[in-house]
Structures are given as structure tokens and as C-alpha cells.
C-alpha positions as CSV (number, residue, x, y, z in Angstrom):
1,X,129.4,51.3,231.1
2,X,127.0,48.4,230.8
3,X,123.5,49.6,231.7
4,X,122.8,46.4,233.5
5,X,125.7,47.1,236.0
6,X,125.2,50.9,236.3
7,X,123.6,51.3,239.7
8,X,123.8,50.2,243.3
9,X,120.7,50.6,245.3
10,X,120.1,51.6,248.9
11,X,118.0,48.6,250.1
12,X,116.4,50.7,252.9
13,X,114.2,52.4,250.3
14,X,112.4,51.4,247.2
15,X,113.8,52.2,243.8
16,X,110.9,54.5,243.0
17,X,111.5,56.5,246.2
18,X,115.2,56.7,245.5
19,X,114.6,58.0,242.0
20,X,112.0,60.5,243.1
21,X,114.3,62.1,245.7
22,X,117.0,62.5,243.1
23,X,114.7,63.9,240.5
24,X,113.1,66.4,242.9
25,X,116.5,68.0,243.4
26,X,117.7,67.8,239.7
27,X,117.0,71.1,237.9
28,X,117.7,69.3,234.6
29,X,115.2,66.6,235.2
30,X,111.8,68.0,234.4
31,X,108.6,66.0,233.7
32,X,105.1,66.8,232.7
33,X,102.1,64.5,232.7
34,X,99.2,64.0,230.4
35,X,96.0,62.0,231.3
36,X,92.3,61.9,230.7
37,X,89.9,60.7,233.5
38,X,86.3,60.7,234.4
39,X,84.6,61.9,237.6
40,X,86.0,58.9,239.5
41,X,89.4,59.4,238.0
42,X,89.0,56.3,235.9
43,X,91.6,56.1,233.1
44,X,91.3,52.6,231.6
45,X,89.2,49.5,231.1
46,X,90.6,46.2,229.9
47,X,93.6,47.9,228.5
48,X,91.7,50.5,226.5
49,X,90.3,54.0,227.0
50,X,86.7,53.7,228.5
51,X,85.5,56.5,226.1
52,X,85.9,57.6,222.5
53,X,86.6,61.3,222.2
54,X,88.5,62.1,219.0
55,X,88.9,65.7,219.9
56,X,90.8,64.8,223.0
57,X,93.1,62.5,221.0
58,X,93.8,65.4,218.7
59,X,94.6,67.6,221.8
60,X,97.0,64.9,223.1
61,X,98.7,64.7,219.7
62,X,99.1,68.5,219.5
63,X,100.5,68.7,223.0
64,X,103.1,66.0,222.7
65,X,104.2,66.1,219.0
66,X,107.9,67.0,218.7
67,X,108.6,66.0,222.3
68,X,109.2,62.9,224.4
69,X,106.5,60.5,225.6
70,X,107.3,58.1,228.4
71,X,105.1,55.0,229.1
72,X,105.1,51.6,230.7
73,X,104.8,48.3,228.8
74,X,101.1,47.9,229.1
75,X,100.5,51.4,227.8
76,X,102.9,50.7,224.9
77,X,101.1,47.5,224.1
78,X,97.7,49.0,224.3
79,X,98.7,51.7,221.8
80,X,100.1,49.0,219.5
81,X,102.7,51.2,217.9
82,X,105.1,54.0,218.5
83,X,103.6,57.5,218.4
84,X,104.9,59.3,215.3
85,X,106.9,62.6,215.4
86,X,107.8,61.9,219.1
87,X,110.6,60.2,220.9
88,X,108.9,57.1,222.5
89,X,110.4,55.7,225.7
90,X,109.1,52.5,227.3
91,X,110.0,51.7,230.9
92,X,110.0,47.9,231.2
93,X,112.3,45.5,232.8
94,X,111.0,42.5,230.8
95,X,111.2,44.3,227.4
96,X,114.6,45.6,228.2
97,X,115.9,42.1,229.0
98,X,114.4,40.7,225.9
99,X,115.9,43.3,223.6
100,X,119.2,43.2,225.4
101,X,119.4,39.5,224.6
102,X,118.5,40.1,221.0
103,X,121.1,42.9,220.7
104,X,123.8,40.7,222.1
105,X,122.9,37.9,219.7
106,X,123.0,40.3,216.8
107,X,126.4,41.6,217.9
108,X,127.7,38.0,218.0
109,X,126.3,37.3,214.5
110,X,128.0,40.5,213.1
111,X,131.3,39.5,214.7
112,X,131.0,36.1,213.1
113,X,130.2,37.6,209.7
114,X,133.2,39.9,209.9
115,X,135.4,36.9,210.5
116,X,133.9,35.0,207.6
117,X,133.8,38.1,205.3
118,X,136.6,40.4,206.5
119,X,136.6,42.6,203.4
120,X,132.9,43.6,203.7
121,X,132.6,47.3,204.4
122,X,129.9,49.0,206.5
123,X,127.8,51.5,204.4
124,X,127.9,55.2,205.3
125,X,124.2,55.1,206.3
126,X,124.8,52.2,208.7
127,X,127.8,54.0,210.2
128,X,125.6,57.1,210.7
129,X,122.9,55.1,212.3
130,X,125.3,53.3,214.6
131,X,126.9,56.7,215.7
132,X,123.4,58.1,216.4
133,X,122.4,55.1,218.5
134,X,125.7,55.3,220.5
135,X,124.5,58.8,221.7
136,X,121.4,57.2,223.4
137,X,121.9,54.7,226.2
138,X,119.3,51.9,226.3
139,X,118.0,49.5,223.7
140,X,116.5,50.6,220.4
141,X,113.6,48.3,219.4
142,X,114.2,47.4,215.8
143,X,111.4,48.3,213.4
144,X,109.5,50.8,215.6
145,X,112.3,53.1,217.0
146,X,111.1,53.1,220.6
147,X,113.7,53.4,223.3
148,X,113.4,50.6,226.0
149,X,114.9,51.3,229.4
150,X,114.8,48.8,232.3
151,X,114.0,51.0,235.3
152,X,113.1,54.5,236.4
153,X,116.6,55.5,237.4
154,X,117.8,54.9,233.9
155,X,115.1,57.4,232.7
156,X,116.8,60.2,234.6
157,X,120.2,59.5,233.0
158,X,118.6,59.1,229.6
159,X,116.8,62.4,229.6
160,X,120.1,64.2,230.4
161,X,121.3,63.2,226.9
162,X,121.9,65.9,224.3
163,X,119.3,64.3,222.1
164,X,116.5,65.4,224.5
165,X,117.6,69.0,225.0
166,X,114.8,71.5,224.3
167,X,112.1,68.9,224.5
168,X,109.3,68.4,227.0
169,X,109.1,65.0,228.7
170,X,105.5,63.7,229.1
171,X,104.5,60.8,231.2
172,X,101.5,59.2,229.4
173,X,100.7,56.1,231.5
174,X,100.1,53.8,233.0
175,X,99.0,54.1,236.6
176,X,102.4,53.1,238.1
177,X,104.3,55.7,236.2
178,X,101.7,58.3,237.0
179,X,102.0,57.4,240.7
180,X,105.8,57.6,240.6
181,X,105.9,61.0,238.8
182,X,103.2,62.9,240.7
183,X,105.5,63.9,243.7
184,X,107.8,65.9,241.5
185,X,106.0,66.5,238.2
186,X,105.9,70.2,237.2
187,X,102.6,70.3,235.2
188,X,99.8,67.9,234.8
189,X,97.6,68.3,231.7
190,X,94.4,66.6,232.6
191,X,91.2,66.1,230.5
192,X,88.4,66.0,233.1
193,X,85.5,64.1,231.6
194,X,82.0,64.4,232.9
195,X,80.3,61.1,233.7
196,X,81.2,57.8,235.1
197,X,82.5,54.9,233.0
198,X,83.2,51.2,233.5
199,X,86.8,51.0,234.6
200,X,89.5,48.8,236.2
201,X,92.3,51.3,236.3
202,X,92.3,54.7,238.1
203,X,94.6,57.7,238.3
204,X,96.3,57.9,241.7
205,X,94.9,60.3,244.3
206,X,97.0,63.5,244.6
207,X,96.9,66.6,246.8
208,X,95.4,69.3,244.7
209,X,96.4,72.0,247.2
210,X,100.0,71.6,245.9
211,X,99.0,72.7,242.5
212,X,97.4,75.7,240.8
213,X,94.4,74.5,238.9
214,X,93.5,76.3,235.6
215,X,90.7,75.4,233.3
216,X,92.0,76.2,229.8
217,X,89.0,75.2,227.8
218,X,85.6,73.6,228.3
219,X,83.8,71.5,225.7
220,X,80.1,70.7,225.4
221,X,79.1,67.4,223.9
222,X,78.5,63.8,224.7
223,X,80.3,63.7,227.0
224,X,81.2,67.2,228.1
225,X,84.8,67.6,229.2
226,X,87.3,70.3,230.1
227,X,91.1,70.7,229.6
228,X,92.6,71.5,232.9
229,X,96.2,72.4,233.8
230,X,97.6,71.7,237.2
231,X,100.9,73.6,237.8
232,X,102.9,72.9,240.9
233,X,103.0,75.9,243.1
234,X,106.4,77.6,243.3
235,X,106.6,77.4,247.1
236,X,106.1,73.6,246.8
237,X,108.9,73.3,244.3
238,X,111.2,75.2,246.7
239,X,110.3,72.9,249.5
240,X,111.3,69.9,247.3
241,X,114.6,71.6,246.4
242,X,115.4,71.9,250.1
243,X,114.4,68.4,251.1
């Protein structure tokens, strides 16, 4: 089914609320979250990290390698590339529309070439690549292998695909995706940085009483920081299952 025609929305609620309610009840839809913020929960400044902590970047890489990272367009553009050894998913209506148009144009050009050169055979490598891409709904960005999806509801269907079995799914930014995921995310891996930095983007406020807070490691330095894990309390997960 064409992804652009896949869903009908209940207009009495926002798309984000709709997806959140579905995800909270779906045992197969599990998300974690990774973020670093300062004492005021600042996470960004002019599209970049406000600090430079190489050790935290290494921690992020170790945590997410081999799994799935999910981000918005601005986060994708600020990174400037896909993250290696991870499945990169970008949630962006504008990017999806752009890539969908390009894919449609490429398809038309291929059909034209087949008409002009009917005896030309597709190589085995191209067939294998096409078969693999058919397993994954969405649009594959040519050249960098990121998966582009148009909305959050598409994310739920995408992560049910066999390609993602056995992998963790990490939300890595930006603010809007963090805000959307907090109500039903299972674990938040947060680097809490001492100090206050110039910032224009902040992590959304959340109710810490819903989570068990565990400091896994503290680091002295300039600045000092701590790796903290917030795990949703089991009774809170049960409440969501019943809602």
C-alpha cells in the first residue's frame, strides 16, 4: 500500500497523541532515549551541542552501535551524515516528500529505459538490493542509506519490520521527538552535565517520579558529568497498558 495513503486520522486529537496511545499499548513497540543536557536541561545552541565532551560522544557511540537511531530533520542535518554501523531513521515530512518525488522520477526513467532497451538485464547485485529495500517501507536516501519516514505513525509500522528484530530503538533528538517519546519511552540514558551553557533548545520537562533514577558512572573533569539511567517504573508501565 502506498505510504502516503496508509492512514486515516481522528481529527479530535493530534497525530502525536494518537501515536502515543497506540505505542503505549503495543508490546512490540519499544523505545529508549539518549540525550545529554546541562543543569538547565539545555541540549543545543544554534544547531550544535553547546559543549565538547569527546568521552560522552564515545559513550553515545558505544550505546547505539548495532542498533537503530531515530531523529528529526534538524538533528540529521546538524550531524551532517548518517551514523555508521547503525540503522538511521529520519522523521521528516518535507524530506519524505522530496525523496518520494525523486523515487517516482527514477522509476519513470527506468521504465522508459526498459522500453528503449528491452534486452538489458538487471544485475544480481541490483536485484538483491531491490529485494532488500522492498522489505523496508519508507524511502531510502540514495548515497547515505538513511531511512526517511514522513510521520511518527509510520515509525511504529516500520519498527515492526523483521529488519529491526533484536535491535534497540533510540530516539536521539531533537526536542519534538523527545517530547513525543517521553510518555511511553522505557529507558532514558541521560548525560547530566554540571554547569550552565548558552542554549536555545531545551529537553522537555518530565515527571521524574515515574522513573527509577540510577547513576551508572560519574566523571570528574571540565566539565564534570554523570551517566544516568532513568527506567520507567513497572507500575507506571502497567498503568499505560490498562489506559
